[in-house]
C-alpha positions in Angstrom: 57.6 21.6 43.3 60.0 19.8 45.6 59.0 17.6 48.6 60.3 17.9 52.2 63.3 15.6 52.8 62.8 12.2 54.4 64.9 11.9 57.6 66.2 8.5 58.7 65.2 9.2 62.3 61.5 9.4 61.1 61.7 5.7 60.2 61.8 4.7 63.9 58.9 6.9 64.8 56.9 5.9 61.8 54.5 8.8 62.4 51.4 9.6 60.3 53.2 12.8 59.1 56.1 10.6 58.0 53.7 8.3 56.1 52.2 11.3 54.4 55.6 12.7 53.3 56.5 9.2 52.1 53.2 9.0 50.2 54.0 12.2 48.4 57.2 10.6 47.1 55.3 7.5 46.1 52.7 9.5 44.2 55.4 11.4 42.4 57.1 8.2 41.4 53.7 6.8 40.3 53.2 9.9 38.1 56.7 9.4 36.7 56.0 5.8 36.0 52.8 6.7 34.2 54.7 9.3 32.2 57.3 6.7 31.2 54.6 4.3 30.3 53.0 6.9 28.0 56.4 7.6 26.5 56.9 3.9 25.9 53.5 3.7 24.4 54.1 6.6 22.1 57.5 5.2 21.2 55.9 1.8 20.5 53.4 3.7 18.3 56.3 5.2 16.4 57.9 1.8 16.1 54.7 0.2 15.0 54.2 3.1 12.5 57.7 2.6 11.2 57.0 -1.2 10.9 53.7 -0.4 9.2 55.4 2.0 6.9 58.1 -0.5 6.2 55.5 -3.2 5.4 53.6 -0.9 3.2 56.8 0.2 1.3 57.8 -3.4 1.0 54.4 -4.4 -0.3 54.4 -1.5 -2.7 57.9 -2.3 -3.8 56.7 -5.8 -4.6 53.9 -4.2 -6.7 56.6 -2.1 -8.5 58.5 -5.3 -9.2 55.4 -6.8 -10.9 55.1 -3.6 -12.9 58.8 -3.9 -13.9 58.2 -7.5 -15.0 55.2 -6.4 -17.1 57.1 -3.5 -18.4 60.0 -5.8 -19.6 57.5 -8.1 -21.1 55.7 -5.2 -22.8 59.0 -3.9 -24.1 60.0 -7.3 -25.3 56.7 -8.0 -27.0 56.8 -4.5 -28.4 60.2 -5.0 -29.8 59.3 -8.3 -31.4 56.1 -7.0 -32.8 57.6 -3.9 -34.4 60.6 -6.0 -35.6 58.1 -8.4 -37.2 56.1 -5.5 -38.6 59.2 -4.1 -40.2 60.0 -7.4 -41.8 56.4 -7.8 -42.9 56.3 -4.4 -44.5 59.5 -5.2 -46.4 58.1 -8.3 -48.0 58.0 -8.2 -51.8 54.6 -8.4 -53.4 56.1 -10.9 -55.8 56.2 -13.5 -53.0 53.9 -16.5 -53.4 50.5 -16.1 -51.9 51.1 -18.9 -49.3 54.2 -17.1 -48.1 52.4 -13.9 -47.7 49.6 -15.6 -45.8 52.1 -17.2 -43.4 53.7 -13.8 -42.9 50.3 -12.2 -42.2 49.4 -14.9 -39.6 52.8 -14.5 -37.9 52.4 -10.7 -37.7 48.8 -11.1 -36.3 50.2 -13.4 -33.7 52.9 -11.0 -32.7 50.4 -8.2 -32.7 48.1 -10.2 -30.4 51.0 -10.9 -27.9 51.9 -7.2 -28.1 48.4 -6.1 -27.3 48.0 -8.5 -24.4 51.3 -7.4 -22.8 50.4 -3.8 -23.5 47.0 -4.1 -21.9 48.4 -6.0 -18.8 51.1 -3.4 -18.4 48.8 -0.5 -18.8 46.4 -2.0 -16.3 49.1 -2.7 -13.7 50.8 0.7 -14.1 47.4 2.4 -13.7 46.7 0.3 -10.5 50.1 1.2 -9.1 49.6 4.9 -9.9 46.3 4.8 -8.0 47.4 2.6 -5.1 50.5 4.7 -4.3 48.1 7.5 -3.2 47.1 5.5 -0.1 49.6 2.5 0.1 52.4 5.0 0.5 50.9 8.1 1.8 48.8 6.5 4.5 51.7 4.8 6.3 53.8 7.9 5.9 51.0 9.9 7.4 50.7 7.5 10.3 54.4 7.6 10.9 54.4 11.4 10.9 51.4 11.5 13.2 53.2 9.2 15.7 56.3 11.3 15.5 54.4 14.4 16.2 52.5 12.7 19.0 55.7 11.6 20.6 57.4 14.9 20.4 54.3 17.1 20.5 56.3 19.8 19.0 56.0 22.3 16.2 58.5 24.8 15.0 57.1 27.4 17.3 57.0 25.0 20.3 60.5 23.9 19.6 61.7 27.5 19.7 59.8 28.0 23.0 61.2 24.8 24.4 64.9 25.7 23.8 65.4 28.0 26.9 63.6 25.5 29.2 65.7 22.7 27.7 68.9 24.5 28.4 67.8 25.3 32.0 66.7 21.7 32.5 70.0 20.4 31.2 71.8 22.6 33.7 69.6 21.5 36.6 70.1 17.9 35.6 73.8 18.3 35.7 73.7 20.0 39.1 71.4 17.3 40.5 73.7 14.6 39.2 76.7 16.3 40.8 74.9 16.8 44.1 73.8 13.2 44.1 77.3 11.9 43.5 78.8 14.2 46.1 76.2 13.3 48.9 75.8 9.6 48.2 78.7 8.4 50.3 77.6 10.7 53.2 74.0 9.4 53.0 75.3 5.8 53.1 77.4 6.5 56.2 74.4 8.2 57.9 72.2 5.3 57.1 74.6 2.9 58.7 74.8 5.0 61.8 71.0 5.3 62.0 70.6 1.5 61.9 72.0 1.4 65.4 70.4 4.3 67.3 71.1 4.7 71.0 67.5 5.8 71.8 64.8 5.0 69.4 61.8 7.3 69.9 63.6 10.1 71.7 63.0 13.4 69.9 64.8 16.7 70.2 62.6 19.6 71.2 58.8 19.1 71.0 57.2 16.6 71.1 59.3 15.0 73.8 58.4 11.5 72.7 56.1 10.0 70.0 55.3 6.6 68.7 52.6 4.0 68.5 50.7 2.9 71.6 47.6 0.6 72.1 44.8 2.0 74.3 42.5 -0.3 76.2 38.9 0.7 75.4 35.9 -0.9 77.1 32.7 -1.5 75.3 29.3 -3.0 76.1 30.4 -6.4 74.7 34.0 -6.5 76.0 37.4 -4.9 75.8 39.4 -4.0 72.7 42.8 -2.5 72.1 43.0 0.3 69.6 46.1 1.5 67.9 47.1 5.2 68.2 50.0 7.3 67.2 50.7 9.3 70.3 52.8 12.4 71.1 53.7 13.8 74.5 54.8 17.4 75.1 56.7 17.4 78.4 56.6 21.2 78.9 52.8 21.5 78.6 52.1 17.9 79.7 49.9 17.5 76.6 49.2 14.0 75.5 47.9 13.7 71.9 46.3 10.5 70.5 45.8 10.2 66.7 43.9 7.0 65.5 46.3 5.0 63.5 43.5 3.1 61.6 40.5 5.5 61.5 37.2 3.9 60.5 36.2 4.9 56.9 32.6 5.9 57.9 33.7 8.3 60.7 35.9 11.2 61.0 38.2 10.8 64.0 40.3 13.7 64.9 43.2 13.7 67.5 42.4 13.4 71.2 44.2 15.8 73.5 44.6 15.0 77.2 46.5 16.8 79.9 48.6 14.5 82.0 48.3 14.3 85.8 50.4 11.2 86.6 51.8 8.0 85.1 52.2 4.6 86.8 53.5 1.3 85.5 50.8 -1.3 85.4 51.2 -4.3 87.8 52.1 -7.4 85.9 49.5 -9.6 87.7 46.7 -7.1 87.2 46.5 -7.4 83.4 47.0 -10.1 80.8 48.9 -7.8 78.4 52.6 -7.0 78.6 54.4 -3.5 78.6 51.3 -1.7 80.0 51.1 1.6 82.0 48.3 3.8 83.2 48.0 7.6 82.9 45.7 9.8 84.9 44.3 12.9 83.0 42.2 15.9 83.9 39.7 15.2 81.2 38.8 11.6 82.2 37.6 10.2 85.5 39.3 6.9 85.1 42.9 6.1 84.2 43.8 5.4 80.6 45.6 2.0 80.2 48.2 2.1 77.4 50.4 -0.7 76.0 53.9 0.0 74.6 55.5 -2.0 71.9 58.3 -3.3 74.1 59.7 -3.0 77.6 62.4 -0.6 76.5 59.7 1.5 74.8 57.6 1.5 78.0 60.6 2.8 80.0 61.0 5.6 77.5 57.4 6.7 77.8 57.5 6.5 81.6 60.7 8.4 81.8 59.3 11.2 79.6 56.1 11.3 81.7 57.9 11.1 85.0 56.2 7.8 85.6 56.3 5.9 88.9 56.3 2.3 89.9 53.0 0.8 91.2 52.3 0.9 95.0 51.7 -2.6 96.3 49.1 -2.3 99.1 46.6 -4.6 100.6 42.9 -4.0 100.8 43.1 -5.1 104.4 44.1 -2.0 106.2 44.7 -2.8 109.9 47.2 -5.0 111.7 44.5 -6.8 113.6 43.0 -7.9 110.3 46.3 -9.5 109.2 46.4 -12.2 111.9 45.1 -15.7 111.7 42.0 -14.8 113.7 38.5 -16.2 113.7 37.5 -14.0 110.7 40.5 -15.3 108.7 39.6 -19.0 109.5 36.0 -18.3 108.5 37.1 -16.8 105.2 39.4 -19.7 104.3 36.7 -22.3 105.3 34.1 -20.5 103.2 36.5 -20.4 100.2 37.4 -24.1 100.6 33.7 -25.1 100.9 32.8 -23.1 97.8 35.7 -24.6 95.7 34.9 -28.2 96.9 31.3 -27.7 96.1 31.5 -26.1 92.7 35.1 -26.1 91.4 36.9 -29.4 92.2 36.7 -30.6 88.6 37.2 -27.2 87.0 40.3 -27.2 84.8 43.1 -25.0 86.1 41.5 -24.3 89.5 43.9 -22.0 91.5 46.1 -21.6 88.5 43.7 -19.2 86.6 43.7 -15.6 88.1 40.6 -13.6 88.8 40.0 -9.9 88.3 42.1 -7.8 90.7 39.2 -5.3 91.2 36.8 -8.1 92.1 39.4 -9.7 94.4 39.9 -6.5 96.4 36.1 -5.9 96.4 35.6 -9.4 98.0 38.3 -8.9 100.6 37.1 -5.5 101.6 33.6 -6.7 102.0 34.5 -9.8 104.0 37.0 -8.1 106.3 34.8 -5.0 106.9 35.0 -4.1 110.6 31.3 -3.2 110.7 30.1 -6.6 109.6 33.0 -9.0 109.1 32.3 -12.2 107.3 28.9 -11.1 106.1 29.4 -12.1 102.4 27.3 -14.6 100.4 29.9 -16.5 98.3 27.1 -18.0 96.2 26.1 -14.6 94.9 26.5 -14.1 91.1 29.1 -11.4 91.9 31.7 -14.0 92.8 33.1 -16.7 90.6 35.7 -19.5 91.2 38.6 -17.4 89.9 37.8 -14.5 92.2 37.4 -16.7 95.3 40.6 -18.7 94.8 42.6 -15.6 94.0 41.2 -13.9 97.2 42.2 -16.9 99.3 45.7 -17.0 97.9 46.0 -13.2 98.5 45.0 -13.6 102.2 47.4 -16.6 102.7 50.2 -14.7 101.0 49.5 -11.7 103.3 49.5 -13.8 106.5 52.0 -16.6 105.5 51.5 -19.8 107.4 55.2 -20.7 107.1 58.2 -18.3 106.8 61.9 -18.7 106.3 61.9 -22.4 105.4 65.5 -23.6 105.1 66.8 -25.5 102.1 66.1 -29.2 102.5 69.5 -30.6 101.3 69.0 -34.0 102.9 69.7 -37.4 101.5 66.5 -39.4 101.7 62.8 -39.0 101.6 62.5 -40.0 105.3 65.0 -37.2 106.2 63.0 -34.7 104.2 59.7 -35.8 105.8 61.4 -35.6 109.2 62.7 -32.1 108.6 59.3 -30.9 107.4 57.6 -32.6 110.4 60.1 -30.9 112.7 59.5 -27.5 111.2 55.7 -27.8 111.3 56.0 -29.0 114.9 57.6 -25.6 115.8 54.7 -23.7 114.3 52.1 -22.0 116.6 48.9 -23.9 117.0 46.9 -21.5 114.8 49.5 -21.7 112.0 49.5 -25.5 112.1 45.7 -25.6 112.2 45.5 -23.4 109.1 48.2 -25.4 107.3 46.3 -28.6 108.1 43.0 -27.2 106.9 44.6 -26.0 103.6 46.7 -29.1 102.9 43.7 -31.4 103.4 41.8 -29.2 100.9 44.7 -29.4 98.4 44.8 -33.2 98.8 41.1 -33.2 97.8 41.8 -31.0 94.8 44.7 -33.1 93.6 42.6 -36.2 93.9 40.6 -34.8 90.9 43.7 -34.0 88.8 42.3 -36.2 86.0 39.7 -33.5 85.5 41.2 -30.3 86.8 44.9 -31.1 85.7 46.2 -29.8 89.1 48.8 -32.2 90.4 50.8 -31.9 93.7 53.7 -30.5 91.7 51.4 -27.8 90.1 50.0 -26.9 93.6 53.6 -26.6 94.9 54.4 -24.1 92.3 51.3 -22.0 93.2 51.2 -22.3 97.0 55.0 -22.5 97.7 55.5 -18.7 97.4 52.0 -18.1 98.9 52.6 -20.0 102.2 56.3 -19.2 102.5 58.0 -15.8 102.0 61.5 -14.5 102.8 61.8 -11.5 105.1 63.8 -9.7 102.4 63.4 -9.9 98.7 66.9 -10.9 97.4 68.3 -12.9 94.6 69.0 -15.8 97.0 65.5 -15.7 98.2 64.2 -15.9 94.6 66.4 -19.0 94.1 64.9 -20.6 97.2 61.4 -20.7 95.5 62.0 -24.2 94.2 62.6 -25.5 97.8 59.3 -23.8 98.9 57.5 -25.6 96.0 59.1 -29.0 97.1 57.9 -28.5 100.7 54.2 -27.9 99.6 54.4 -30.9 97.2 55.7 -33.2 100.0 53.0 -31.9 102.4 50.3 -32.9 99.8 51.7 -36.2 98.7 52.7 -37.4 102.3 49.9 -35.6 104.2 49.1 -38.7 106.3 52.8 -39.3 107.1 53.5 -35.7 108.2 50.3 -35.8 110.3 49.8 -32.1 110.8 46.9 -32.6 113.3 48.8 -34.8 115.7 52.4 -33.9 115.7 54.3 -36.5 117.8 58.1 -36.8 117.6 59.2 -40.4 116.8 62.7 -41.8 116.2 62.9 -41.4 112.4 61.7 -37.8 112.7 64.0 -37.2 115.6 67.0 -38.3 113.4 65.8 -36.1 110.6 65.5 -33.2 113.1 69.0 -33.8 114.3 70.2 -33.9 110.6 68.4 -30.7 109.9 69.9 -29.0 113.0 73.4 -30.1 112.0 72.8 -28.5 108.6 71.6 -25.3 110.3 74.7 -25.2 112.5 76.9 -25.7 109.5 75.2 -22.7 107.9 75.7 -20.6 111.0 72.2 -20.9 112.4 72.2 -22.0 116.0 68.5 -21.9 116.8 65.0 -21.6 115.3 62.4 -19.8 117.2 58.7 -19.3 116.8 57.9 -15.6 117.0 54.4 -14.0 116.2 53.3 -17.0 114.2 56.4 -17.1 112.0 59.7 -19.0 111.9 62.7 -16.7 112.5 66.3 -17.7 112.3 68.8 -16.4 114.9 72.3 -16.0 113.7 75.6 -15.7 115.5 
């Protein structure tokens, strides 16, 4: 019975059904291999039987040679004896007695030799006659047995086999002709399939299928389980088949009906290529991981997936300002970090749980009881608190639209930064001073926490300063934002955020900065609602 054909397109999906079909071919080849091994074994038996038969014949022929030697000896001695006997019988009785005695002794000697050769010959020929019954017949029987075992045929079986043999020969010829005629076409198809335009796209149903990893939460942690998934777009049916089922359990396919699909935020999970699906059967979203970014796009396209909505847990405009609650929040965060986390490796670099961060912010900025949160509760750890503070500062940036500091000396850069901070509103400058003083304390323990001013610049540059529009140019300006924060930390005493007084070197730097702004088409910098805005011609 034939097997279903193996399609090249199935190689990219690598589905369990494809593996089953492939396994059928492998089992068939294993049976063929076993059959060939049996044929080789039977053939070797025939060869060994032939060798045994040959050895037996050779050995028996050696025995026959011995018989021939004895026969020749017997014939020679017989001839000598009877020749001597004829001579002896022809002796005259008138011979002397001594001559007759000598003749009698010679005849007795010849008779003795004749009898000895005769006995040896008779013994040997009798032995050969008896041994040929098994020395010859046994290897012949073994040879015939191996021949019959190999062919497994009798006269009747041979006659029954002839029609099948003729049909098989015709089928073999047709198969060979078909193989030769389609081989070139198969090679061309294989070359084309090595460069598919869309791997994983299927025609008809299912719309898309392939391997995905599902995030599953257990009592002792989180694991990622591999599934072979199929999605039917018409019925919105999502089927998950365990790719590696446990031997002790029978795991069938899981069928879920899709409600929606969203790409997972990069910062919300430590895995790449993730997306969430909401289903009618489960109360919480199912987090899935694709095998690549292109593969994730294919799944989201098939499921009509959407990009994530970036929203803040702080809901009202009044809560976004640098007000008393915001200052209280930042001070409590700083106090907690300086009390328990100054020497913790990677402080501010490691990211906390997004769910816990939003929970902390919602609790602290709750209008009913703002600021009523115990930071020393077991619910909050260092990562959650530092991530929450960074989120708040990112949402209400202390600095905005910082220009590129293309200046020629450190004094000029310090002067430009001093000039920009001088133009900040009082609350912004107060918050900046509070934060930079804290970062100075953190960096003073860089031997333990490995957080240098440069590292802090990378973290807090984009946090404190944000462009009004997200453009490529704005992304390229990130390095200048990092430099500003690094200078503020390293030269905190020189910038003097608490007492901003313009002095000659800083005045020269401000003039240099203004000249650069005019060269770029910027004629003025104004402070508006706590941010730096640039007014253009």
